N, C-alpha and C positions, 0 to 999 in steps of 0.2 A: 858356463859361464851366462847369462842373462845380461843383457844393456836395457837401452831403454827402443833398440832399432833391430837386434837379432838375438838369439840365441845361439852359441857358441860350441862347439864340442869338439875335443880334441882325442884325436882316434888315429892308435897305429897302425902302420902300414906292413902289407905283408911284402917279401920280397921280389914278386911279379911285379906288382900295382906302382910300388916307390919306384922300379926303374921303368916302366911304360910312361909315368908321370916325370920321368926328368929329377927325382929326388934324391936325399941319402937312402943306399937302401938300407942300409944299419941304424938299425934300432929309429927309423924314422915316423914321424908322425906329422898327421895336418891337421888343420882347423875346418871344421866343416860349421856354414851358417845356414841358417834358416829364418828367412824375415818375421817378425812378431806385425800381428793383426793387432794395431794400436792407431791410435787417431795418428792426424797426418802433423806435424808438429813441426818441419823443418824443410827447404825445399828439397828435390832432387831433380836433377835437371838430366842425369844418365842415367839411365835404368838401369842400364850394366855397370855392375862395379870393376867387373871382370875385362871390358872394353876400357877403362879409365885405367886399372892397374898393367894393362897390357905397354902404356908409354909409361907409364908413371916408373914402371921396375928399370924400364932402361934408363931413367937418367936416378931415380935414388938407388942403390944397390941396397939398400937395407929392406926396404920395403917388399914385405913378400906379397909373391906371387901370386897369382888366382890362376889354381891347377886346372878348374875347370865348373863351367857355369849352369845348372840347368833351370833357370830362371827362379824355381821354386825354393831350390838350396845349393848352395855354391861349396866349391870344396880348394882351401888354399895353403901354401907353404906353410907352414908354422915357422913363427920368430923363436926362438929358445931366449928364456927367460923372464921380467915378472914386470908386471905393471906396477908401474911410478905409486901407485898406491899402495903398493904393498915392499916399498925399498927404503929403507931408512936412511935419511940425510948422510948420514955416516956411509955409506956407501956412494952415494952421488951427492954432492953441495947443494945447494941452489944456483950458487956462483956459477958453478963445472955445467948444471945442466939449462940454464938460459943460454951459457954461450952456445952451447950444441944447439940447441935450440932456433937463434938466432942465426945460423949456420942452414938447421935445415928450412927456415924460411927462404933463404936468399937462393938455396937452389930447388926449391920450390916454384919459385917462380920464373926461374931459368930455364923452364921444360917446356921446349917451342910448342906454342899455340896450331903450329900448323900439324900439328900429331896427334891434335886432342881429339875426342870425339865432338861429332857437330851441336850447336848448343839446340834449342831449342827456337821455335819459329819467335818471331817477334823481340829475341834476347837483344838486348842494349850494344848500343854498337861500340867497338873498342872507346876506352879513356871514357864515354858519359860517364863518371861517376853518380850524377843527380838522379840520370836514367836506371843506373844501377840500384842505385838506392830506394828511389821509385818502385823498382819489380820488389826489392825485396819487403816493405813495408804492404803493399800490394797484398802480397804472397799472404803474408801476416795478420790482414784485417781477413782477409776472403774466405782462406785454406784456414785457416785458424780460427781467428777470433769468429767470426759471423756462424763459418760451417759449425760450431761448436756452442754457439752463444745462447740456443734452443734447450740442449742437455741443464748447462750451468749457466743460463740467464740469472736466476733466483740469488745466486754463489755470488757471481759479479758485481751484479747491484749492492747485493748487503756490503763487500767488500770497499765499495764506491769504483768499479771500474763501469768508465762509462762506454755507451754503446759506440758513440766514435771517437773514442779515443786513441785508437791510431791513424783517423782521417786527421785529426788534429795535430797531432805528433807531426804527419807529415807536411800538414800547412805553414807549422811552423819554425820548421829542418830551415838552417841558416843553407846560402848554395852553396856546392862543395865546388873545389878545384878539382878540373879534368886531368884523370891519373892512368897514363898505359894499363889497360887490365890483362891478368898473367892467371894461371892457377891458383887456386885456393883447395884449402884441408877445410876450413871453416871450423874444426871440431878437435883443436889442438888441446885438451885437457890429461888430465894423468889416467884417466882409465885408458887412455889410447895411446900413452907413451911406453912402449915397452923397454927395459933395462938390463942390459946384459954386459957383466966387464966391464961396466963401466963407460958402454958406449951405450947408443937410443940407435929405436926406429917409432917414429909414426905409425899407426895402422887404422883401418878403419876409414876407409876413403869414400863411402857411399853420399856423403853430404858434398863431396868436391864440388866446388863452382868454377866461374870463369868471371873474372870482376878485380873490382877495386881490393888492391890488396891492403888499405888499410882493413876493411874488414877483416878478413884472415889474422890481423895484429888485435883487432877490438877483441872479437872472440876467443883467443886466446889469452889477455889479458883479464876479460869477466872472469873466465870459465874454471882458470888456475887460481881465482883469487888471490891474486898476488897482495901483501903488504904492500903501504905506501911508496915506501922503498924500492921493494924489488919489483913493482911497476915501471918506472922511472928510468930504473938501470934496465928489465925487456927494450922498453921504447928505446934506449939508445943504444942498445945490444944490436936493436930488431936494424935501426936504420943504419949504424956504422956497415953491418952486415950485406944489406943492399947497395951501399956504395963502396964496398970491397970488391963486389963482383959485378960492378961497371954499370948499376941500376937505380943509380944516383935517380933519376927520376921521379922512382917509385916515392919519395920520402917527401915531392915537393906539396906542401901545406898541409905539413903532417901535425901542426901545431893546432892549427884553427880546426880541421877534418877530420883527426882521432876523436877527439871528444864528442863527435857528430855520432859516429859509429857507435861510441861505447853506451852513449844514451840510447841507439837502436838497439842495443845488445839489450840493455835493464829493461827496456819497453816490452821489447817483443817477445824476453822469455818471464815477465809474470805468466801470460796464458798456459802454456806448457803446465810449470812449474805450481801454478794452482791446479789447474786441471789433474795431474800426478799427486798433487797431495790427498785430494779428495777422493779419486779414487785409488787411493793406498790404502783407503779406512776397508775392514773387514765387512765383508755384506751381509753379516749376521747383526750381532751387537758389539757393535767396538766398545771401547772401556772406557774411562777418563784418559787415558794415556795416549789415547789412538788418538781422540780426538786434538787433544793438546799437542804430540807430533803431529798431524796435520795443520793444526792452525801456526804450530813453529814456522813451518815452510813456509805455508802462506803469508806470516806476518814477514820473512825476510825478501820474499822477492818484490813485495808493496812497498817495503822501505827503499830497495833500489831502486822499482821504476816508477819513484813519486816526484823527483824531478822531472824527468823527460816527458811523462803524462800527466805532468798538471797533476798530480789527485789532490785533492781538497782537503785531503787528511788519510791517517794511515792509522786503519782502524789496531787498538791494544789485543793483548792475549785472549782477555777475557771476552773483546767481541768477534775476534775470529773464532773461537769454539761454538762459538752460539749460531756463526754463520754457516760453520760447515756442521755441525750439528740439524740445522734446519733443512739444509740441502741433501743431505742423508738423510732424513725423515720422510724427505718427499719424493725422495727414488725410490729408497728399502723399504717404507713404511715407517710410521711414525713411533710405534712402539720400538723399533730396533733402534734408536736413537735418543731415546730417554736414558739418560743418568744414572748408571747404575747406585746404589745407596753408598753411604760411607760402610766398609765393613770394623 
């Protein structure tokens, strides 16, 4: 199984190794994870996922433990079940799922800060929501946008992404209300939700952060692609779960501030989405369907980011196809990007 950040391999364990690793010796399996060499598109403030999981698994028992961490690869306990992407709604309907996810978020914010690994130097002070958002914007601008601008400059320009787009976003973002910081997963989407007998576990914590909880809710709402009614229900369930858990202060200002984090998520995701679409093209001679598929992903990302980034216009499918053709020709050679004659 390969995601954006890691390659994962499910491996059976022998009796002796299973006992040494304190896992089930009968039909035991583990998940081995190898980081992929890819463009940096999301912050990682804790280099060792294993160190974080040592804390998380003390409080969220369903999360698989990290058994061994060798820096360039790690071994995790195997969580039985299937990713939500593979589960039919008859087995776990969306309403039931959202209730369980709201409970997950409430338990996550309750993980004690004192047990978490140290944050990087210069991390925003607890409760400084404006500083936290500024840190996220700065990471997107410097480490994602500008770091890749040279390679993708012609494509970004052609589809209307201005060089200073994220700087302008930061300048025009309304001020946020201060909220206490807590542990955030930041990547709760269908591929990271494992379902087993109607119970769920959220896996893959390498992108976890410590900050404003509304950011975690916003990334979840966007990446789950809920419809409008589901979106509103998840917001309500999340709020109710925080209040029930005795963390009502985390919900302060949600009506005004959640839209800011949603806008940020749409704005920042346009860069990795466009780059991934372009890089998904075969290096040889892509056909018309390849270019059309890449253009479709680019147009969707731009439509979602149009308001937050104040894009002057969103290119149509034909314009996006030509833009990605030109980019591919520049990178791989003009001949490789020429359209094939109709058969």
